[in-house]
C-alpha positions, 0 to 999 in steps of 0.5 A: 068457603064463602061469603055467605058461610060467613056472614052465617057464623054472624048469624046468632049476632045479626039476630041479637040486634035483630030481637032487640029492636022487637025487645023495644017495640014490646017493652012500648006497648006493654011494660010500663017503667017502673016494671022495667025497673023491677026486672032490672033490680030483681036480676041485679040482685041475684047477681049481686048475691051469685044466684045464676040467672039462666033458662036451662028448661027451668019455670022462669018469671013471667016479667022475666024476657029471656024466652020471649026473646030467644022465641023471636030470634027463632022467628026472624031465623026463620023468616029469613031462611024461608023456614028452612032453618030452625035455632035453638038454645040451651041456656041464657045468663043475663048480667046487667051490672056487667052490661053481659049476654051469655047463649050456651050451645047454640044450634041453626039446623036445617029444617029436615020437612022443608029441606025434603021439600026443597029438594023435591021442588028443585029449589034446593040451596047450593050450600046447606048449612049445619051449625053449633057453638058452643058459647056466644057472648056479647058485652057492652049491651046497656037495656036501656039503649035496647028500649029507647035507642035505634042504635048498637053500640058493642064492645065484644061479640065472642063465638067460641068453638064454632062447629060448622058442617057444609052440605055443598052442591049444586044450585039452580041459578037465582036472580041476585035480591036487589036489596042486601043485608046492610039495606035491609038491616039500616030500614030497621036500625041507624047503626051497629058498632062492636068494638071487637068480634072475637071467633075461637077454635072453630072448625069447618067441614065441606061435604063436597058433593060435586066433587065428591070431597071432604074439606077439613078446616081447624082451629079458625080463627076471626078476629074483626076491630072497628066494627060500624054498619051505617049509610056511610059506611055501608059500601066503604071499600077500605072496610072487610065486613064493616071492618077496619081490621080483619083477621082470620087463620086457620090450620091443618087443611087437609084434601084429597084428589077424587082418585085418591092419588094425592093430598094437599095440605095446608098447615096454615092460612093467615089472612089480613083483610084490610092489608089485602095479605094471605100467607100459607105456610106448610103447604104441600101436595104429594101422592099418597103412595109409594112411585112403585105402587103409583106405575101400577094404578096407572094405565098408560104413562103419567107424572107423579108429582111433589110439592112442598113449600113452607111458605107462599106470600099473597099480597094485595089479594082480594083472597075472598074469590080466591079462598071460593076458588074461583080467581086469584087477582093479587099484585104479587104472589112469592113463594120461598123454599120447597121442593118440588119433584116429579117422577116419570116411567116410561114403560107404560103405553104413552099418551097424547099431550097435545094441547097441555103446553103451559099456555095451553094449559093456564086457559084450560084452569077453572080458576080465572089467575089476575096475578102482576107478579110471582116470585119463586125463591130456592126452590129445589127441583128434581126430575126423574125417568126410568128407561124400560130400556136400560131399566134403571132411573136416572135424575136431573136435578135443580137447585135454588131455583129462583124464577119471575113471573109476570103477567100471570092472567088467562083472560082472553087478549092478555099480553105474553106470560114472562117467566125469567130464571135462573138455578144450579144444574147438577147442584153445582153449574149455574144456568140461566133461562127465559120463557114468553108464553104468547096469551093472544095465541094460545090455542096453539102454543106459541112460545119462544126461549133462551137458555144459557149457561157460561160457566166450565165443568167436566162432563162427567158429571151429566153421567148420572143421567145421560147413561141410564136415559140417553145410554150415553157417556161421557169418558172425559172432556170441559163443556165450557159454553152452552147458549140455545134461543128457540122459537115454536109451538105445540108442533115443533121448535128450532133455534140456534145452538151454540155448545162450546167444549174440550177434548171430549170423549163419549162412549154408547152403551147397551143393555145385555139381557140377564144383566144388571149393569150397562155394557160399552159397545167398544168397536160402535163406541172406537168409530166414532170417537175415532171418526165421527165426533167432534172433539172440540169446538171450537178447533184450535185457529177457528171459529166457534160452530154454531148449529141451527137446529129443529126439531118436530114434536112428539105428540107423546112429549110436553113441552120441556121435552120439545125445548131439551130435544130442539137443543140436543140437536142442536148439540149433536150437529156439533160433535157430528153424530147423528141427529136421529139420537134425539127422537129415540124414546129410550124403547 
């Protein structure tokens, strides 16, 4: 949805203003005062007697100015759009006593011949509109003012059940006009004042020919209060389309990705333009397929994502560019609750993931980001991976994840993006993490990270993912503390790792053919526990062992894998296990 769209929705109101101005000129030249009074008297009498005052194709009096009024509106629209759009009106009712005009079955459609000519000449605009509304009502119309005044003061402008279809395609860049809508309007009128403008039950359908998708916005509502357009308010920054207050809402937004694998939905979008705030409710992004069907669709290994968030609040936002998909500029974005899931099956051929670190991805986004802070509250994260060697899946859970991101910008020369967060590992172990992504050196993927966990827990808690993914089982042992500081880029990482544990014993596993369960390597495990592995850190009476870890990036692995593998190298060195275990791909 674009700024052009809302202006086009308001075109009938603007056309009415232009029509009234045309009436002023016409009446001054062609109608005497006595004729004008006769028109008003006849209309008022009909209204009092309950007679319908409509056109609907019926023959009207020579003094009835409504045909002229409609014809003038049609001319204004054709001229303002260079002949592209035609206006049709099914019926018109005038209530003089109530100072009210109603237009019924209004439609704005492109002229087929003009459309074809523009297309052949390569001058077709990027967006072509098809508009229909059940009714358009204006209250507070004073016919005397329409004749004698250059100001328009209305109590209410109301559009009911508008249906707006947009054919969106590519358009050639054209120089912007030196005059905008407000400047052209103020050449004809001194002031426009509307106490309230309302759009009810709107439906917007966008046929995106560039992306090959269709987007639908249903139950669109708009309420704008205290609209004032004059020379003083034309450029006031605290007004939205010349209104002091503007609230917009639409429901049931639904869009499917071009490949058909994902649906993106938003239950409700509410915009408070004056407060520069947008609230999204019931946002979801998920695949239309099951895990098995998703994997079958792929030729190479790809993650399958799922996201659902009950509430997203965006403050200090320039929301027009955001809704246009051009720029998200805001002081703060806050999410509350939700679930984020990732599923990854390693059975398919791997892909090269170089150039896909967070700061690299951020700079590649087609949308410009300029967000001071982003707060994530109580998000549950689940990462599930299937190991083709064990033919089993393991899941890592991070519950109640809370993160704060600062300086979320993807402009050249931007400062570092900083992420601080906490979560519960495997539903119960508190961990703290901090990441700093260098945006000046984003091409290398430069970053620093620290991970901490100070609460002791039973090591067997990790078996649900160490067994299927690492082919290793912790038989017993208490993990007391983990602390890691890492620095790296997309080529690799290094850092210092401290892991404290007590009375550790583990078993190495293997997968025998024809069996679904993993078997223990008895001899290998016995030798490892007896002669290789170090049961405790620190050993009694000695200082804790702190290891220097280094890991060379696997081009097929992502950012989190690099962080995890670097920590794993430090853990393996601490317990006395071979570092090469960290380089196993599980195949």
